[in-house]
C-alpha positions in Angstrom: 211.4 70.7 -4.6 211.5 73.7 -2.3 208.4 75.0 -0.4 208.3 78.1 -2.6 208.1 76.1 -5.8 205.5 73.8 -4.4 203.3 76.8 -3.4 203.9 78.5 -6.7 202.9 75.3 -8.6 199.7 74.9 -6.5 198.7 78.5 -7.1 199.4 78.1 -10.9 197.2 75.0 -11.0 194.4 76.7 -9.1 194.5 79.8 -11.3 195.0 77.9 -14.6 193.4 74.4 -14.3 193.7 73.7 -18.1 197.5 73.7 -17.7 197.1 70.2 -16.3 196.5 69.1 -19.9 200.3 69.5 -20.5 201.1 66.6 -18.2 200.6 63.9 -20.8 202.6 66.0 -23.3 205.7 66.6 -21.2 208.0 65.4 -24.0 207.0 68.2 -26.4 209.4 71.1 -26.5 207.5 74.3 -25.5 209.6 76.4 -27.9 208.4 74.4 -30.9 205.3 74.9 -33.1 203.5 72.1 -31.3 204.2 73.6 -27.9 202.9 76.9 -29.0 199.7 75.4 -30.3 199.2 73.4 -27.0 199.7 76.6 -24.9 197.4 78.5 -27.2 194.7 75.9 -26.7 195.3 76.0 -22.9 195.0 79.8 -23.0 191.7 79.6 -24.8 190.3 77.0 -22.4 191.4 79.2 -19.5 189.7 82.2 -21.0 186.5 80.3 -21.5 186.7 79.0 -17.9 187.1 82.5 -16.5 184.4 83.9 -18.8 182.0 81.3 -17.5 182.9 81.9 -13.9 182.5 85.7 -14.3 179.1 85.3 -16.0 177.9 83.1 -13.1 179.1 85.6 -10.5 177.4 88.5 -12.4 174.2 86.4 -12.9 174.1 85.7 -9.2 174.7 89.3 -8.2 171.8 90.4 -10.4 169.2 88.1 -9.0 167.4 89.4 -5.9 168.1 87.2 -3.0 165.6 88.9 -0.7 162.1 87.6 -0.5 159.4 90.3 -0.6 157.7 90.8 2.8 154.5 88.9 3.2 151.2 90.6 3.7 150.2 90.7 7.4 147.7 88.0 8.2 144.2 88.8 9.6 145.1 87.7 13.1 148.1 90.1 13.1 145.9 93.0 11.9 143.2 92.3 14.6 145.9 92.2 17.3 147.2 95.6 16.3 143.7 97.3 16.3 
């Protein structure tokens, strides 16, 4: 295995984790009907994974992370007078 193929395989696994489901099915010909069904299921799982990830990112970006400033205490108000 060359370095380029190893890096490409790693990138592919990171971007499409459901593709790891094909490891136990390595004997199935990918050009057959069964192979097409397997890759269709993997595509749907990958789509669901990315939809979940994007919804969490959008949800996090919508929630305010800043805490509203507290009211000054009485001791602070007396010190400024």
